[in-house]
N, C-alpha and C positions, 0 to 999 in steps of 0.2 A: 487470446494473445499467446504466441509461441515463444515463451521465455526459456532461459536455461533451466529453471526449476521444473518447468513442464517436461523438458527433455529428460531430466533425471528421473522424473516420475514414470515416464513411458518406459525407460530402460529398466527401472525397478520392477515393472509389471511383467516383463518377459521372463520365461523360464531360464534358469542358468544353463541347463542342458539344451542347447539350441539345435534344431534339425539341420542336417546337411543341406537340404534344398533351400532353406532360408538363407544360409550363409552363401550359397552359390548365387542367390538372387541379389543380395546386397553388395556382392563383389563383382557383379556382371559376369558370372561364371568364371570367377578367378581370372579376370582379364589382365593381360600384361600391362595395360595402361594404368592399372591400380596398384602395381607393385611398388612398394616403398623400401623394401629391403630384402636381402637374401643372405642366408647364413648356413652354417654346417647342419643345422637342425630343421631348416625349412624356409619357406618364403612368406613374407608379410605383405598383406594387401590392405587397402583402405576399404571399409565397408560403410555404406550409407544406410542408416536405420530408417524405418518408415516415417519418423518425425523429422528427418533431416540430419540428425546427429551422426557424426563420423566416429567410427571405432576402428581399431587395428585388428585384423584377422590373420593369425599365423597358422599357415597350413603346414603341418609337420611333414617332413620328408618321408616317403614310403619306407625307406630303409632305417628310419629312426627307431632305436630299440625301446619303444615305449611299452609300458605295462599294458595288460589286456583288461577289457571289460570293467568289472567292479573295482579292481585295484586302481585303474586309471581314473575312473569317476571319483572314487573316494579321495585320492591324492589331490586331484584338481580342486575339489570342494574344500579340502583342508587349506590349500594354497590361497584360495579366494578369501579365506577368513583373515589372512594376514594384511595388516594395514600399517604403513609407515610412510612418512613424507618423502622418503628417498627410494621407494620401490614403486614400479608401475602397477596400477590396479588391474587385476584380472577380473573381467566382468562377465565372462561366459565361456562355454566350451562345447565341443562336439566330439563324440567318439561313436562312429556309426559304421556298421559293416555292410558291405555290398558284395554280391556275387559277381566275380570277374573271371574272364578267361585269361589264364596265366601260363607261362612256359615253365615246366617243371621236369628236370632231367630229360630234356629233349622231347617232352610230350606236352601238349596243351591240355590243361585240366580246368574245371570250374572250381574256384576256391572263394572262401569268404575273405575279403580284403578290407581291413579296417582303416578308416580315415580319422586322423586325430587333428583337431583344430583348437586353438586357444584364442580368445577374444580379449583385447586389452583396451584401456583408455587410449585415445589417440592424442599425441602431442605434436602439433603441426610444426613446431620449431625444429623438430628433428633431433638427430643424434649429436653427440660430442664430435664424432668423426666428421659430420657435415660442417659443423660450426667452427671446428679447429683446423680442418684440412681441405675438405672438398670445396666448400664455399666459405672460406675463412672470414670471420667478422673481427672487428676490433674488440679484443677481450682484455679488460683491465686486470691488474694483479688481484684486486679484491674479488673479482668475479671468478678468476682461476682458483683462488683459495676457497671460495664458497663451493665451487664444483668439487674440488678434492675433498673437502670436509664432508660434503653431502654423500659422496660415494663411500667414504670411510664409515659414516654413520649407518648407511643402508646395508653395507656389507657386514658390519658388526651385528646388526639386527638379524640378518639372515643366518649368520653363524651361530647365533644364540638359540636358534630353533631346534636342531641345526639343519641348515640347507647349504650345500656346497654349490657354487654357481657353475664352475667348470668351463665357462667361456666368457670371462670378463674382458672386455675390450671396448674401444671408443664407440663402435657401432651399437653396443648394447647399453650405452648410457644415453638416455633421452633427456631433453631439457624442456622445462615448461616456459611460459612467457616471462617468468621472473628469473630465469636461468638457474632454477633449482634442479639439480640432477636427480634422475630416477633410474634405478637399475631395472633393466628389462631381461626377460628370459631367465629369471632367477629360479624357477621351479622345475626346470627340465631334468635336473639330476634326480629329483624325487620320482618323476614320471618314468625314469629309466630304471627304477628299482634300486637306486643307490641311496639307501636310507642310513647307512653307517657314516660316521664322521671320518672313518678311515677304511678304505677298501682297495681291492685290486681289480683291474680290468684288462682283458686281452686286447680290446679295441680302443685306441686313443682317440678321443673326440675333443674338439676345441679348435682354436685358430692358430695357425703358424705364427710364431713370434710372441705368443702370450702363454704358451704352455710351460708349466713348471718342469724343470729337469727331472725331478723324481717321478713325475707322472709320465713324461715323454719317454724316458729310458727304462724305468722300472715298473710303470703301471700303477704307482701308488697314488691314491687320492686322499686328500685331507684338506682342512680349511687352509693350510699353509700353501696349497696350490693356488688358491685365490689371492693370497697375500703377495705371491710372486707377480701375478698378473696386475694386481693393484699397484705395485711398485712401478711397473712399466707404464701404467696409465698416468701416474703422478709425474714421471719423467716427461712424457709426451705433453701433458697439460702445462707444466712449468716452462719447458724449453721451446715448445712449438715444433719440435723435431718429430717427424713421422716414423714410426716403427714399420719398416717395409722389408721383411725378410725375403731372401732369395727363395726361389721355388724349391730348391733341394736343401734348404737350411731352415728347419722348423724352430730352432732355438733363437733367442734374442741376443746371443753373445756379441754378434757383430754390431748390433744397434747400441748396446750398452758401451762397448769399447769406443764406438764413434762419438757418442755423446760425452763420454768421460774425457776423451782426447780434446774435443772442442771446448769443454769447460775449463780444462787446464790451460788452454791458450788464451782464454778471455779473462 
């Protein structure tokens, strides 16, 4: 009999370091029909395991500044050990190099190009973005409070490690069947070599409208960067107002002013 317990047993027998060909197979060669999300760091596909279980496979963007070889593998395995009710489980990974013909300084050369992939538990209810804005559902106040509290608990756990998320937004909050929120993409800052609780970076990564000012304008990274993004998430969840920044406006100033003005009128 093919029970949920059987599926978990099958998953547990697989190696955590999964071959690239295997991930290609279960995603139908990374078919567009299997895409469930796209972000600054890559694309997420559904993958169907040999026993029928669905997992989420995140294919990191080729330009993502991920660590190489053993550092990547070690950090992923460290992240896989973390367990909390409000973070998405990382169940597998792949970091495999292939020789490809690439353009370099006007010349084509053969180079080793590494593919980085992360495999997570799949939550079919989707993201907070989907349930709050894209296909809004009737969300009672106690459910909204439960979601906010769960995000806070999950983020507190990550910061205690410490892990800085760097891209906290509704798309990266997934909901299970009981509307329990789970933070996704929480380990990417570690994979990018950002192990300090405070650091500086030349290249700002993240999503427009959720980036903390000190990071956006001075390149400073700290747990406070996530707290800023958390505040915006709380505003969106409580008001139902969507944070939609203009293309040339990366900050959330206009959104905050609009919500503040609306609140004063009501």
